[in-house]
C-alpha positions in Angstrom: 26.3 6.0 -6.3 23.0 5.3 -4.6 22.2 2.2 -3.2 18.9 0.5 -3.4 18.5 0.4 0.3 19.7 4.2 0.3 16.6 5.1 -2.6 14.2 3.7 -0.2 15.0 5.2 2.7 15.6 8.6 1.3 12.5 8.4 -0.4 9.6 10.7 1.1 6.4 9.3 2.7 4.7 9.7 -0.3 6.7 7.0 -2.6 7.4 5.0 0.1 3.2 4.6 1.2 2.6 4.4 -2.9 5.3 1.9 -3.7 4.1 -0.5 -1.0 0.1 0.0 -1.6 1.2 -1.1 -5.4 3.1 -4.2 -3.9 0.2 -5.2 -1.8 -2.3 -4.7 -4.2 -0.2 -6.7 -6.8 0.4 -9.5 -4.3 -3.2 -10.0 -3.8 -3.8 -10.4 -7.5 -0.8 -12.8 -7.9 -2.0 -14.9 -5.1 -5.5 -14.8 -6.4 -4.5 -16.0 -9.6 -1.7 -18.0 -9.3 -3.8 -20.7 -6.9 -5.2 -23.5 -9.2 -6.8 -25.4 -6.7 -6.6 -24.4 -3.2 -8.9 -27.3 -1.7 -9.7 -26.9 1.9 -7.8 -23.7 2.6 -9.9 -21.8 -0.3 -11.9 -19.5 2.3 -8.9 -18.6 4.3 -6.6 -17.6 0.7 -9.9 -16.0 -0.6 -10.2 -13.9 2.6 -6.6 -13.0 2.7 -6.3 -12.3 -0.9 -9.6 -9.9 -0.4 -7.6 -8.1 2.5 -4.3 -7.7 0.6 -6.4 -6.1 -2.6 -9.0 -4.2 -0.1 -5.8 -2.5 2.1 -4.4 -0.5 -0.4 -7.5 0.4 -2.0 -8.3 2.2 1.1 -4.6 3.0 2.3 -4.1 5.4 -0.6 -6.9 7.7 -0.7 -6.6 8.0 3.3 -3.1 8.8 2.7 -3.8 11.5 0.0 -6.1 12.8 2.3 -4.0 13.4 5.3 -1.4 14.9 3.0 -4.1 17.6 1.7 -5.1 18.3 5.4 -1.7 19.0 6.3 -1.0 21.1 3.2 -4.0 23.1 3.9 -3.3 23.4 7.8 0.5 23.5 7.8 0.3 27.6 7.5 -1.6 27.9 10.6 0.3 25.3 12.3 3.9 26.8 11.6 5.1 28.6 15.0 
């Protein structure tokens, strides 16, 4: 029987990176839409949610690029 921590620890880096990116992306939207009247912390909240949404949007393409480069050049670096 697999446990939840075992599933996360045995996952490949692809699944872990994508799961973390989706979680951060959804967290940013949840914060942005859950706050009705932020008051004086509005600029801080707005910049925080922008960063929470922008980080995964940039992280996944960079990760896919890294995977592609590793796959292309893996045959050259194998000893």
